[in-house]
KEDRENFI-172035 format. One record per residue (C-alpha): residue number from 1; x, z, y. Coordinates in steps of 0.1 Angstrom, whole numbers, plus 5000, padded with zeros to 4 digits. Example, Ala and Ser with C-alpha at 12.3 -4.5 7.8 and 13.67 -1.06 7.14 Angstrom:
atom resi=1&c1=5123&c3=5078&c2=4955
atom resi=2&c1=5137&c3=5071&c2=4989
***
This chain:
atom resi=1&c1=0801&c3=2075&c2=6528
atom resi=2&c1=0791&c3=2089&c2=6562
atom resi=3&c1=0763&c3=2114&c2=6563
atom resi=4&c1=0741&c3=2101&c2=6591
atom resi=5&c1=0707&c3=2112&c2=6603
atom resi=6&c1=0688&c3=2080&c2=6609
atom resi=7&c1=0675&c3=2077&c2=6645
atom resi=8&c1=0640&c3=2064&c2=6650
atom resi=9&c1=0639&c3=2032&c2=6670
atom resi=10&c1=0615&c3=2038&c2=6700
atom resi=11&c1=0596&c3=2011&c2=6717
atom resi=12&c1=0597&c3=1974&c2=6709
atom resi=13&c1=0631&c3=1958&c2=6703
atom resi=14&c1=0637&c3=1932&c2=6730
atom resi=15&c1=0638&c3=1896&c2=6718
atom resi=16&c1=0657&c3=1881&c2=6747
atom resi=17&c1=0695&c3=1884&c2=6752
atom resi=18&c1=0714&c3=1903&c2=6766
atom resi=19&c1=0686&c3=1929&c2=6768
atom resi=20&c1=0684&c3=1930&c2=6730
atom resi=21&c1=0721&c3=1940&c2=6728
atom resi=22&c1=0718&c3=1967&c2=6755
atom resi=23&c1=0690&c3=1982&c2=6734
atom resi=24&c1=0713&c3=1983&c2=6704
atom resi=25&c1=0742&c3=1996&c2=6725
atom resi=26&c1=0720&c3=2026&c2=6734
atom resi=27&c1=0711&c3=2031&c2=6698
atom resi=28&c1=0748&c3=2028&c2=6687
atom resi=29&c1=0758&c3=2054&c2=6713
atom resi=30&c1=0733&c3=2079&c2=6698
atom resi=31&c1=0749&c3=2074&c2=6664
atom resi=32&c1=0785&c3=2077&c2=6678
atom resi=33&c1=0775&c3=2109&c2=6696
atom resi=34&c1=0760&c3=2123&c2=6664
atom resi=35&c1=0791&c3=2116&c2=6644
atom resi=36&c1=0814&c3=2129&c2=6672
atom resi=37&c1=0796&c3=2162&c2=6673
atom resi=38&c1=0800&c3=2167&c2=6635
atom resi=39&c1=0837&c3=2159&c2=6638
atom resi=40&c1=0842&c3=2180&c2=6669
atom resi=41&c1=0861&c3=2152&c2=6686
atom resi=42&c1=0856&c3=2117&c2=6701
atom resi=43&c1=0855&c3=2087&c2=6677
atom resi=44&c1=0884&c3=2063&c2=6681
atom resi=45&c1=0888&c3=2026&c2=6677
atom resi=46&c1=0917&c3=2000&c2=6674
atom resi=47&c1=0914&c3=1963&c2=6677
atom resi=48&c1=0941&c3=1939&c2=6664
atom resi=49&c1=0939&c3=1904&c2=6677
atom resi=50&c1=0954&c3=1874&c2=6658
atom resi=51&c1=0956&c3=1839&c2=6674
atom resi=52&c1=0948&c3=1823&c2=6707
atom resi=53&c1=0937&c3=1834&c2=6742
atom resi=54&c1=0901&c3=1827&c2=6731
atom resi=55&c1=0904&c3=1854&c2=6705
atom resi=56&c1=0921&c3=1877&c2=6730
atom resi=57&c1=0891&c3=1873&c2=6753
atom resi=58&c1=0867&c3=1879&c2=6724
atom resi=59&c1=0886&c3=1911&c2=6717
atom resi=60&c1=0881&c3=1923&c2=6752
atom resi=61&c1=0844&c3=1919&c2=6747
atom resi=62&c1=0845&c3=1939&c2=6715
atom resi=63&c1=0864&c3=1967&c2=6733
atom resi=64&c1=0839&c3=1967&c2=6761
atom resi=65&c1=0810&c3=1972&c2=6738
atom resi=66&c1=0829&c3=1999&c2=6718
atom resi=67&c1=0837&c3=2018&c2=6749
atom resi=68&c1=0802&c3=2015&c2=6762
atom resi=69&c1=0788&c3=2031&c2=6730
atom resi=70&c1=0813&c3=2060&c2=6732
atom resi=71&c1=0844&c3=2051&c2=6712
atom resi=72&c1=0879&c3=2058&c2=6727
atom resi=73&c1=0907&c3=2032&c2=6722
atom resi=74&c1=0939&c3=2043&c2=6705
atom resi=75&c1=0971&c3=2025&c2=6696
atom resi=76&c1=0969&c3=2032&c2=6659
atom resi=77&c1=0952&c3=2017&c2=6628
atom resi=78&c1=0944&c3=2053&c2=6617
atom resi=79&c1=0914&c3=2051&c2=6640
atom resi=80&c1=0878&c3=2058&c2=6630
atom resi=81&c1=0869&c3=2021&c2=6636
atom resi=82&c1=0894&c3=1993&c2=6630
atom resi=83&c1=0886&c3=1956&c2=6639
atom resi=84&c1=0907&c3=1926&c2=6629
atom resi=85&c1=0898&c3=1896&c2=6651
atom resi=86&c1=0913&c3=1869&c2=6629
atom resi=87&c1=0928&c3=1834&c2=6633
atom resi=88&c1=0928&c3=1807&c2=6607
atom resi=89&c1=0948&c3=1779&c2=6623
atom resi=90&c1=0975&c3=1783&c2=6596
atom resi=91&c1=0972&c3=1794&c2=6560
atom resi=92&c1=0997&c3=1822&c2=6564
atom resi=93&c1=0975&c3=1838&c2=6591
atom resi=94&c1=0949&c3=1844&c2=6564
atom resi=95&c1=0975&c3=1859&c2=6541
atom resi=96&c1=0987&c3=1883&c2=6568
atom resi=97&c1=0952&c3=1896&c2=6572
atom resi=98&c1=0948&c3=1903&c2=6535
atom resi=99&c1=0981&c3=1921&c2=6535
atom resi=100&c1=0970&c3=1943&c2=6564
atom resi=101&c1=0937&c3=1951&c2=6547
atom resi=102&c1=0956&c3=1965&c2=6517
atom resi=103&c1=0974&c3=1988&c2=6541
atom resi=104&c1=0941&c3=1998&c2=6558
atom resi=105&c1=0925&c3=2008&c2=6524
atom resi=106&c1=0950&c3=2037&c2=6522
atom resi=107&c1=0938&c3=2051&c2=6556
atom resi=108&c1=0901&c3=2047&c2=6545
atom resi=109&c1=0908&c3=2068&c2=6514
atom resi=110&c1=0920&c3=2096&c2=6536
atom resi=111&c1=0891&c3=2092&c2=6561
atom resi=112&c1=0858&c3=2085&c2=6543
atom resi=113&c1=0841&c3=2080&c2=6577
atom resi=114&c1=0864&c3=2052&c2=6587
atom resi=115&c1=0848&c3=2018&c2=6594
atom resi=116&c1=0866&c3=1985&c2=6591
atom resi=117&c1=0853&c3=1952&c2=6606
atom resi=118&c1=0866&c3=1917&c2=6603
atom resi=119&c1=0856&c3=1889&c2=6627
atom resi=120&c1=0869&c3=1857&c2=6642
atom resi=121&c1=0877&c3=1822&c2=6629
atom resi=122&c1=0889&c3=1832&c2=6594
atom resi=123&c1=0854&c3=1847&c2=6587
atom resi=124&c1=0838&c3=1812&c2=6592
atom resi=125&c1=0854&c3=1801&c2=6559
atom resi=126&c1=0829&c3=1806&c2=6530
atom resi=127&c1=0858&c3=1812&c2=6505
atom resi=128&c1=0872&c3=1840&c2=6526
atom resi=129&c1=0838&c3=1858&c2=6528
atom resi=130&c1=0835&c3=1854&c2=6490
atom resi=131&c1=0870&c3=1869&c2=6485
atom resi=132&c1=0861&c3=1899&c2=6507
atom resi=133&c1=0829&c3=1905&c2=6487
atom resi=134&c1=0848&c3=1904&c2=6454
atom resi=135&c1=0881&c3=1922&c2=6463
atom resi=136&c1=0877&c3=1941&c2=6496
atom resi=137&c1=0844&c3=1960&c2=6492
atom resi=138&c1=0857&c3=1988&c2=6514
atom resi=139&c1=0852&c3=1965&c2=6545
atom resi=140&c1=0821&c3=1976&c2=6564
atom resi=141&c1=0813&c3=1946&c2=6587
atom resi=142&c1=0821&c3=1909&c2=6585
atom resi=143&c1=0810&c3=1885&c2=6613
atom resi=144&c1=0822&c3=1852&c2=6627
atom resi=145&c1=0828&c3=1834&c2=6660
atom resi=146&c1=0793&c3=1823&c2=6669
atom resi=147&c1=0775&c3=1857&c2=6669
atom resi=148&c1=0801&c3=1880&c2=6685
atom resi=149&c1=0776&c3=1888&c2=6712
atom resi=150&c1=0755&c3=1905&c2=6684
atom resi=151&c1=0783&c3=1931&c2=6678
atom resi=152&c1=0762&c3=1961&c2=6690
atom resi=153&c1=0733&c3=1951&c2=6667
atom resi=154&c1=0756&c3=1947&c2=6637
atom resi=155&c1=0772&c3=1981&c2=6645
atom resi=156&c1=0738&c3=1998&c2=6643
atom resi=157&c1=0732&c3=1980&c2=6609
atom resi=158&c1=0764&c3=1994&c2=6596
atom resi=159&c1=0755&c3=2030&c2=6606
atom resi=160&c1=0720&c3=2026&c2=6591
atom resi=161&c1=0725&c3=2006&c2=6560
atom resi=162&c1=0757&c3=2023&c2=6548
atom resi=163&c1=0769&c3=1992&c2=6530
atom resi=164&c1=0789&c3=1960&c2=6537
atom resi=165&c1=0771&c3=1940&c2=6564
atom resi=166&c1=0778&c3=1903&c2=6565
atom resi=167&c1=0764&c3=1881&c2=6593
atom resi=168&c1=0779&c3=1846&c2=6596
atom resi=169&c1=0764&c3=1817&c2=6615
atom resi=170&c1=0773&c3=1781&c2=6608
atom resi=171&c1=0769&c3=1771&c2=6644
atom resi=172&c1=0750&c3=1781&c2=6676
atom resi=173&c1=0740&c3=1767&c2=6710
atom resi=174&c1=0736&c3=1802&c2=6724
atom resi=175&c1=0758&c3=1816&c2=6751
atom resi=176&c1=0750&c3=1852&c2=6760
atom resi=177&c1=0762&c3=1864&c2=6795
atom resi=178&c1=0766&c3=1898&c2=6811
atom resi=179&c1=0779&c3=1918&c2=6781
atom resi=180&c1=0805&c3=1946&c2=6787
atom resi=181&c1=0842&c3=1936&c2=6787
atom resi=182&c1=0872&c3=1959&c2=6787
atom resi=183&c1=0901&c3=1939&c2=6802
atom resi=184&c1=0936&c3=1943&c2=6790
atom resi=185&c1=0950&c3=1938&c2=6826
atom resi=186&c1=0933&c3=1949&c2=6858
atom resi=187&c1=0948&c3=1921&c2=6879
atom resi=188&c1=0943&c3=1890&c2=6856
atom resi=189&c1=0917&c3=1878&c2=6832
atom resi=190&c1=0908&c3=1851&c2=6808
atom resi=191&c1=0874&c3=1834&c2=6815
atom resi=192&c1=0857&c3=1813&c2=6789
atom resi=193&c1=0843&c3=1781&c2=6804
atom resi=194&c1=0833&c3=1765&c2=6771
atom resi=195&c1=0832&c3=1772&c2=6734
atom resi=196&c1=0839&c3=1750&c2=6704
atom resi=197&c1=0855&c3=1716&c2=6700
atom resi=198&c1=0844&c3=1680&c2=6693
atom resi=199&c1=0878&c3=1664&c2=6686
atom resi=200&c1=0882&c3=1668&c2=6648
atom resi=201&c1=0920&c3=1663&c2=6648
atom resi=202&c1=0927&c3=1657&c2=6611
atom resi=203&c1=0950&c3=1687&c2=6607
atom resi=204&c1=0929&c3=1712&c2=6626
atom resi=205&c1=0903&c3=1737&c2=6612
atom resi=206&c1=0890&c3=1748&c2=6647
atom resi=207&c1=0859&c3=1725&c2=6650
atom resi=208&c1=0848&c3=1737&c2=6616
atom resi=209&c1=0851&c3=1774&c2=6625
atom resi=210&c1=0844&c3=1774&c2=6663
atom resi=211&c1=0816&c3=1748&c2=6662
atom resi=212&c1=0807&c3=1720&c2=6686
atom resi=213&c1=0815&c3=1720&c2=6723
atom resi=214&c1=0792&c3=1742&c2=6744
atom resi=215&c1=0799&c3=1745&c2=6782
atom resi=216&c1=0789&c3=1775&c2=6802
atom resi=217&c1=0769&c3=1768&c2=6834
atom resi=218&c1=0792&c3=1765&c2=6864
atom resi=219&c1=0772&c3=1791&c2=6884
atom resi=220&c1=0776&c3=1816&c2=6855
atom resi=221&c1=0814&c3=1810&c2=6855
atom resi=222&c1=0816&c3=1813&c2=6893
atom resi=223&c1=0796&c3=1846&c2=6892
atom resi=224&c1=0818&c3=1861&c2=6865
atom resi=225&c1=0850&c3=1852&c2=6885
atom resi=226&c1=0836&c3=1866&c2=6917
atom resi=227&c1=0828&c3=1899&c2=6899
atom resi=228&c1=0864&c3=1899&c2=6885
atom resi=229&c1=0879&c3=1893&c2=6919
atom resi=230&c1=0858&c3=1921&c2=6934
atom resi=231&c1=0872&c3=1943&c2=6906
atom resi=232&c1=0909&c3=1935&c2=6915
atom resi=233&c1=0916&c3=1903&c2=6896
atom resi=234&c1=0939&c3=1879&c2=6915
atom resi=235&c1=0946&c3=1854&c2=6886
atom resi=236&c1=0922&c3=1838&c2=6861
atom resi=237&c1=0929&c3=1817&c2=6831
atom resi=238&c1=0901&c3=1793&c2=6824
atom resi=239&c1=0897&c3=1790&c2=6786
atom resi=240&c1=0885&c3=1763&c2=6763
atom resi=241&c1=0897&c3=1744&c2=6732
atom resi=242&c1=0897&c3=1713&c2=6755
atom resi=243&c1=0890&c3=1722&c2=6791
atom resi=244&c1=0892&c3=1685&c2=6801
atom resi=245&c1=0859&c3=1678&c2=6784
atom resi=246&c1=0841&c3=1707&c2=6801
atom resi=247&c1=0806&c3=1700&c2=6814
atom resi=248&c1=0797&c3=1669&c2=6793
atom resi=249&c1=0769&c3=1686&c2=6775
atom resi=250&c1=0753&c3=1704&c2=6805
atom resi=251&c1=0718&c3=1693&c2=6816
atom resi=252&c1=0735&c3=1683&c2=6849
atom resi=253&c1=0770&c3=1671&c2=6839
atom resi=254&c1=0799&c3=1686&c2=6859
atom resi=255&c1=0836&c3=1676&c2=6854
atom resi=256&c1=0864&c3=1701&c2=6849
atom resi=257&c1=0879&c3=1689&c2=6882
atom resi=258&c1=0846&c3=1697&c2=6900
atom resi=259&c1=0845&c3=1731&c2=6884
atom resi=260&c1=0881&c3=1738&c2=6896
atom resi=261&c1=0872&c3=1729&c2=6932
atom resi=262&c1=0844&c3=1754&c2=6931
atom resi=263&c1=0866&c3=1781&c2=6916
atom resi=264&c1=0892&c3=1774&c2=6943
atom resi=265&c1=0866&c3=1784&c2=6970
atom resi=266&c1=0864&c3=1820&c2=6957
atom resi=267&c1=0878&c3=1843&c2=6983
atom resi=268&c1=0904&c3=1868&c2=6971
atom resi=269&c1=0913&c3=1847&c2=6940
atom resi=270&c1=0950&c3=1838&c2=6943
atom resi=271&c1=0959&c3=1819&c2=6912
atom resi=272&c1=0941&c3=1796&c2=6887
atom resi=273&c1=0955&c3=1787&c2=6853
atom resi=274&c1=0938&c3=1769&c2=6824
atom resi=275&c1=0943&c3=1762&c2=6786
atom resi=276&c1=0942&c3=1738&c2=6768
atom resi=277&c1=0943&c3=1702&c2=6781
atom resi=278&c1=0938&c3=1673&c2=6757
atom resi=279&c1=0956&c3=1641&c2=6769
atom resi=280&c1=0927&c3=1618&c2=6760
atom resi=281&c1=0905&c3=1635&c2=6786
atom resi=282&c1=0929&c3=1643&c2=6815
atom resi=283&c1=0914&c3=1623&c2=6844
atom resi=284&c1=0929&c3=1609&c2=6876
atom resi=285&c1=0903&c3=1632&c2=6894
atom resi=286&c1=0919&c3=1663&c2=6878
atom resi=287&c1=0954&c3=1652&c2=6888
atom resi=288&c1=0942&c3=1647&c2=6924
atom resi=289&c1=0925&c3=1681&c2=6925
atom resi=290&c1=0956&c3=1699&c2=6911
atom resi=291&c1=0978&c3=1681&c2=6935
atom resi=292&c1=0958&c3=1692&c2=6965
atom resi=293&c1=0951&c3=1727&c2=6953
atom resi=294&c1=0966&c3=1758&c2=6969
atom resi=295&c1=0956&c3=1781&c2=6940
atom resi=296&c1=0960&c3=1761&c2=6907
atom resi=297&c1=0994&c3=1771&c2=6892
atom resi=298&c1=1021&c3=1745&c2=6889
atom resi=299&c1=1020&c3=1745&c2=6851
atom resi=300&c1=1003&c3=1722&c2=6827
atom resi=301&c1=1002&c3=1726&c2=6790
atom resi=302&c1=0997&c3=1691&c2=6775
atom resi=303&c1=0999&c3=1690&c2=6737
atom resi=304&c1=1018&c3=1659&c2=6723
atom resi=305&c1=1017&c3=1668&c2=6686
atom resi=306&c1=1036&c3=1636&c2=6677
atom resi=307&c1=1054&c3=1609&c2=6696
atom resi=308&c1=1045&c3=1583&c2=6670
atom resi=309&c1=1015&c3=1561&c2=6678
atom resi=310&c1=1009&c3=1556&c2=6640
atom resi=311&c1=1010&c3=1593&c2=6633
atom resi=312&c1=0988&c3=1601&c2=6663
atom resi=313&c1=0962&c3=1577&c2=6649
atom resi=314&c1=0964&c3=1595&c2=6615
atom resi=315&c1=0960&c3=1628&c2=6634
atom resi=316&c1=0928&c3=1614&c2=6651
atom resi=317&c1=0942&c3=1622&c2=6686
atom resi=318&c1=0927&c3=1592&c2=6704
atom resi=319&c1=0958&c3=1583&c2=6724
atom resi=320&c1=0991&c3=1567&c2=6717
atom resi=321&c1=1027&c3=1572&c2=6728
atom resi=322&c1=1024&c3=1547&c2=6757
atom resi=323&c1=0992&c3=1563&c2=6770
atom resi=324&c1=1008&c3=1598&c2=6768
atom resi=325&c1=1040&c3=1587&c2=6786
atom resi=326&c1=1020&c3=1568&c2=6813
atom resi=327&c1=0999&c3=1599&c2=6819
atom resi=328&c1=1030&c3=1622&c2=6822
atom resi=329&c1=1045&c3=1597&c2=6847
atom resi=330&c1=1013&c3=1598&c2=6868
atom resi=331&c1=1013&c3=1636&c2=6867
atom resi=332&c1=1050&c3=1639&c2=6877
atom resi=333&c1=1046&c3=1614&c2=6905
atom resi=334&c1=1017&c3=1634&c2=6920
atom resi=335&c1=1034&c3=1668&c2=6914
atom resi=336&c1=1072&c3=1666&c2=6910
atom resi=337&c1=1074&c3=1705&c2=6909
atom resi=338&c1=1050&c3=1708&c2=6880
atom resi=339&c1=1062&c3=1725&c2=6848
atom resi=340&c1=1050&c3=1707&c2=6817
atom resi=341&c1=1049&c3=1724&c2=6783
atom resi=342&c1=1036&c3=1711&c2=6750
atom resi=343&c1=1028&c3=1716&c2=6713
atom resi=344&c1=1046&c3=1695&c2=6686
atom resi=345&c1=1039&c3=1693&c2=6648
atom resi=346&c1=1068&c3=1684&c2=6625
atom resi=347&c1=1062&c3=1671&c2=6590
atom resi=348&c1=1026&c3=1658&c2=6593
atom resi=349&c1=1018&c3=1639&c2=6560
atom resi=350&c1=1034&c3=1605&c2=6559
atom resi=351&c1=1057&c3=1612&c2=6588
atom resi=352&c1=1088&c3=1589&c2=6584
atom resi=353&c1=1122&c3=1594&c2=6600
atom resi=354&c1=1113&c3=1566&c2=6624
atom resi=355&c1=1081&c3=1585&c2=6634
atom resi=356&c1=1101&c3=1616&c2=6640
atom resi=357&c1=1126&c3=1597&c2=6661
atom resi=358&c1=1096&c3=1585&c2=6682
atom resi=359&c1=1087&c3=1622&c2=6689
atom resi=360&c1=1123&c3=1629&c2=6698
atom resi=361&c1=1122&c3=1600&c2=6722
atom resi=362&c1=1091&c3=1613&c2=6740
atom resi=363&c1=1108&c3=1648&c2=6743
atom resi=364&c1=1138&c3=1631&c2=6760
atom resi=365&c1=1117&c3=1611&c2=6783
atom resi=366&c1=1093&c3=1639&c2=6794
atom resi=367&c1=1119&c3=1666&c2=6795
atom resi=368&c1=1095&c3=1695&c2=6788
atom resi=369&c1=1101&c3=1728&c2=6804
atom resi=370&c1=1094&c3=1744&c2=6770
atom resi=371&c1=1077&c3=1734&c2=6738
atom resi=372&c1=1059&c3=1752&c2=6710
atom resi=373&c1=1072&c3=1735&c2=6678
atom resi=374&c1=1053&c3=1740&c2=6645
atom resi=375&c1=1060&c3=1730&c2=6610
atom resi=376&c1=1028&c3=1713&c2=6596
atom resi=377&c1=1006&c3=1738&c2=6578
atom resi=378&c1=0982&c3=1724&c2=6552
atom resi=379&c1=0948&c3=1737&c2=6560
atom resi=380&c1=0922&c3=1735&c2=6532
atom resi=381&c1=0891&c3=1719&c2=6545
atom resi=382&c1=0908&c3=1694&c2=6568
atom resi=383&c1=0912&c3=1657&c2=6562
atom resi=384&c1=0950&c3=1660&c2=6564
atom resi=385&c1=0952&c3=1685&c2=6535
atom resi=386&c1=0940&c3=1657&c2=6512
atom resi=387&c1=0964&c3=1631&c2=6525
atom resi=388&c1=0992&c3=1617&c2=6502
atom resi=389&c1=1029&c3=1617&c2=6512
atom resi=390&c1=1031&c3=1654&c2=6520
atom resi=391&c1=1067&c3=1658&c2=6533
atom resi=392&c1=1093&c3=1678&c2=6513
atom resi=393&c1=1102&c3=1712&c2=6528
atom resi=394&c1=1139&c3=1704&c2=6532
atom resi=395&c1=1131&c3=1672&c2=6552
atom resi=396&c1=1107&c3=1691&c2=6574
atom resi=397&c1=1133&c3=1719&c2=6580
atom resi=398&c1=1160&c3=1694&c2=6590
atom resi=399&c1=1137&c3=1676&c2=6614
atom resi=400&c1=1124&c3=1709&c2=6628
atom resi=401&c1=1159&c3=1722&c2=6635
atom resi=402&c1=1169&c3=1689&c2=6653
atom resi=403&c1=1138&c3=1690&c2=6674
atom resi=404&c1=1142&c3=1727&c2=6683
atom resi=405&c1=1178&c3=1720&c2=6694
atom resi=406&c1=1168&c3=1691&c2=6716
atom resi=407&c1=1139&c3=1711&c2=6732
atom resi=408&c1=1162&c3=1741&c2=6739
atom resi=409&c1=1190&c3=1719&c2=6753
atom resi=410&c1=1165&c3=1702&c2=6777
atom resi=411&c1=1149&c3=1736&c2=6787
atom resi=412&c1=1184&c3=1751&c2=6794
atom resi=413&c1=1193&c3=1720&c2=6815
atom resi=414&c1=1160&c3=1724&c2=6835
atom resi=415&c1=1162&c3=1761&c2=6838
atom resi=416&c1=1175&c3=1775&c2=6870
atom resi=417&c1=1162&c3=1747&c2=6892
atom resi=418&c1=1147&c3=1772&c2=6916
atom resi=419&c1=1178&c3=1795&c2=6918
atom resi=420&c1=1184&c3=1805&c2=6954
atom resi=421&c1=1149&c3=1799&c2=6966
atom resi=422&c1=1121&c3=1823&c2=6975
atom resi=423&c1=1091&c3=1821&c2=6953
atom resi=424&c1=1058&c3=1841&c2=6949
atom resi=425&c1=1058&c3=1863&c2=6918
atom resi=426&c1=1028&c3=1880&c2=6903
atom resi=427&c1=1042&c3=1913&c2=6890
atom resi=428&c1=1027&c3=1920&c2=6856
atom resi=429&c1=1043&c3=1950&c2=6840
atom resi=430&c1=1073&c3=1974&c2=6839
atom resi=431&c1=1103&c3=1957&c2=6823
atom resi=432&c1=1105&c3=1967&c2=6786
atom resi=433&c1=1143&c3=1964&c2=6784
atom resi=434&c1=1156&c3=1980&c2=6815
atom resi=435&c1=1144&c3=2010&c2=6836
atom resi=436&c1=1139&c3=2004&c2=6873
atom resi=437&c1=1129&c3=1967&c2=6868
atom resi=438&c1=1095&c3=1950&c2=6868
atom resi=439&c1=1085&c3=1917&c2=6852
atom resi=440&c1=1064&c3=1890&c2=6866
atom resi=441&c1=1057&c3=1852&c2=6866
atom resi=442&c1=1061&c3=1823&c2=6889
atom resi=443&c1=1033&c3=1798&c2=6895
atom resi=444&c1=1051&c3=1775&c2=6870
atom resi=445&c1=1049&c3=1803&c2=6844
atom resi=446&c1=1087&c3=1812&c2=6844
atom resi=447&c1=1094&c3=1849&c2=6839
atom resi=448&c1=1112&c3=1869&c2=6866
atom resi=449&c1=1127&c3=1904&c2=6864
atom resi=450&c1=1134&c3=1923&c2=6896
atom resi=451&c1=1139&c3=1959&c2=6909
atom resi=452&c1=1105&c3=1976&c2=6914
atom resi=453&c1=1081&c3=2003&c2=6902
atom resi=454&c1=1046&c3=2007&c2=6888
atom resi=455&c1=1030&c3=2004&c2=6923
atom resi=456&c1=1039&c3=1967&c2=6924
atom resi=457&c1=1020&c3=1958&c2=6893
atom resi=458&c1=0991&c3=1934&c2=6901
atom resi=459&c1=1006&c3=1923&c2=6934
atom resi=460&c1=1020&c3=1889&c2=6944
atom resi=461&c1=1054&c3=1893&c2=6962
atom resi=462&c1=1079&c3=1869&c2=6976
atom resi=463&c1=1110&c3=1871&c2=6955
atom resi=464&c1=1145&c3=1857&c2=6961
atom resi=465&c1=1156&c3=1841&c2=6927
atom resi=466&c1=1193&c3=1851&c2=6926
atom resi=467&c1=1203&c3=1841&c2=6891
atom resi=468&c1=1189&c3=1822&c2=6861
atom resi=469&c1=1197&c3=1837&c2=6827
atom resi=470&c1=1185&c3=1809&c2=6805
atom resi=471&c1=1148&c3=1814&c2=6801
atom resi=472&c1=1142&c3=1839&c2=6829
atom resi=473&c1=1153&c3=1846&c2=6864
atom resi=474&c1=1168&c3=1878&c2=6880
atom resi=475&c1=1156&c3=1883&c2=6915
atom resi=476&c1=1148&c3=1908&c2=6943
atom resi=477&c1=1120&c3=1912&c2=6968
atom resi=478&c1=1127&c3=1889&c2=6997
atom resi=479&c1=1132&c3=1904&c2=7031
***
């Protein structure tokens, strides 16, 4: 174990947040400095993120705190401090983490000072924590989704207690603002507008591990985005498990559409995206705001999950096939240029061939620009896991292959609609495949490759789309 000289806490520990966490950041910094001096080098950290954009944003907060207390980030799991920010949407996500932990234990044997932390959705499952206590005693810190803001405080406990620290909350109403964040991109950023979910879809573990819906105050969201824009951000992604239900639990209720109108007013902000929209809560007001917006990107992710009204009822989705198709028709009428993407689950318990054909019918009618297709994953702890008529694997695979082919055929047919036009592209990075090219995205989320250099990253440029190569465009800066 680490030989650490305990630092005396001076003064009273603040009770209020975020002042309390800044107190512990200062303390953690003293410990990091002490260990760094003994080693004769800076301490390093590495964060691996599993799962959704919400997790990615949480990881940026963890990185911000670690850099504030004196750690330096490296791109290797042989770091002094390794964090796995976990996802638990599918069973194999858990297995992946256990596999990686076995790999990490080898590094820890070589570096006795190494610290390992696990956080995120997977940690909210009691059986996971029990397994870690029994079989992975070399892990130093375990915490969940509700108390991520306490990271600095938990870090100090690790330094001082020299044993496995576990701090899991069942739920919280607390939202702590103003903590450090280290963004992955200088020019775009995710912004949490709400946490948790109230929907309880029968196949989904998220409400059990992320808790009930909690919306941030609109003024706090606006202030965060204004600071981001002042720091060079031109595009924000507003994040929530179901952004369409934003604001319902605020003291003074605010709709998601009203929030978007306020975000639109921020000077210097060029693009607004959001994830994820639940069809049951997508309002006419939101469609109108999107239609008239100059900044909201022409892309909507609208999860279908199934085209069968019977299966949708079993999934507890609170809409049917007819409602979904009517909603899409309304959206397309208001915004013919909008790209619509979706999520679809194949093989939900009890899904018949007729149910599956209903899904195929919706895909044909909507003509999605792209779709994320998933094989149903049985999640222990959800109502669907106990349902009878679990579908045989060979049947699911056959349906999945048929759906994937249809989705790809439609995407290929729709791709290239903008060929020959000039469109604004946000340049995001150097092209990974070919030197001399950069890669960016259109408002509708399509990828574009064009000649350019590092100086263009983070800028929005007019691009002539010369050719479509299936799922991306080749272009050049327009004269």
